[in-house]
C-alpha positions as CSV (number, residue, x, y, z in Angstrom):
1,M,-0.2,0.0,0.2
2,I,2.9,2.8,1.1
3,Y,4.9,1.6,-2.4
4,A,1.7,2.5,-4.4
5,A,0.8,6.2,-2.3
6,L,4.6,6.7,-3.7
7,T,4.1,6.1,-6.8
8,S,0.9,8.0,-7.1
9,I,3.1,11.1,-5.6
10,T,5.5,11.0,-8.1
11,M,3.6,10.4,-10.8
12,M,1.7,13.6,-9.9
13,A,5.1,16.0,-8.9
14,T,6.0,14.1,-13.0
15,I,3.1,15.9,-14.4
16,G,2.5,18.8,-12.1
17,K,6.4,19.4,-13.7
18,F,4.9,19.2,-17.3
19,V,2.3,21.4,-17.2
20,A,4.1,24.0,-15.6
21,S,6.4,23.8,-18.4
22,R,3.9,23.5,-20.8
23,R,2.1,26.7,-19.3
24,K,5.5,28.5,-19.2
25,A,5.9,27.3,-22.5
26,L,2.8,28.8,-23.8
27,K,3.4,32.1,-22.5
28,L,1.0,31.0,-19.9
29,T,0.2,32.9,-16.1
30,Q,-2.0,30.1,-13.6
31,E,-4.5,32.0,-14.1
32,E,-4.3,32.4,-17.4
33,L,-4.4,28.8,-18.3
34,A,-7.4,28.4,-15.8
35,F,-9.1,30.7,-17.3
36,Q,-8.9,29.2,-20.4
37,S,-9.5,26.0,-20.1
38,G,-12.5,26.4,-17.6
39,L,-10.7,25.4,-14.5
40,G,-10.0,26.8,-11.0
41,Y,-6.8,29.1,-10.7
42,R,-6.5,26.5,-7.4
43,F,-7.3,23.2,-9.6
44,V,-4.2,24.7,-12.1
45,R,-1.9,25.2,-8.7
46,E,-2.6,22.0,-7.3
47,V,-1.5,20.3,-10.0
48,E,1.6,22.3,-10.8
49,G,2.3,21.1,-7.1
50,G,2.2,18.1,-6.9
51,K,-0.7,17.4,-5.2
52,P,-0.9,13.2,-5.7
53,T,-5.5,13.7,-5.0
54,V,-7.1,15.7,-7.9
55,Q,-10.0,15.2,-10.3
56,F,-9.1,12.7,-13.1
57,N,-11.6,15.1,-15.5
58,K,-10.3,17.5,-14.4
59,L,-6.7,16.4,-15.6
60,E,-7.7,15.0,-18.5
61,Q,-9.3,18.6,-18.9
62,L,-6.1,20.5,-18.0
63,L,-3.7,18.3,-20.4
64,A,-6.4,18.5,-23.1
65,F,-6.1,22.3,-23.3
66,L,-2.3,21.8,-23.7
67,G,-2.9,19.1,-26.4
68,F,-1.6,16.4,-24.5
69,S,-3.3,12.9,-23.1
70,L,-3.1,10.5,-20.7
71,V,-1.9,7.2,-22.3
72,P,-1.6,3.5,-20.2
73,T,1.6,2.9,-20.9
74,P,3.9,-0.5,-19.0
75,N,6.4,0.1,-16.1
76,S,9.8,-1.0,-17.4
77,S,9.4,-4.3,-14.9
78,Q,5.9,-5.5,-16.6
79,S,4.8,-7.1,-19.6
80,T,3.9,-5.4,-22.4
81,E,1.6,-8.8,-23.3
82,V,-2.2,-8.6,-22.8
83,L,-3.1,-10.7,-20.1
């Protein structure tokens, strides 16, 4: 259970850094990104801060605005075969 929590924290920290990087590349403030994506400033701030518990549908909306989506990918230690 602790492993899953650490993985979630690490994953959201990575996503947060990615979102911040894309936002900056677009020369947007957090407030501008929130407004233009139809989301709240607090949500954008929390995502960029790596908050491990955010609403998935809102995260999808934010990433879609940036031109990306979340897709499942196998871990390097796991098989890529369909179970």
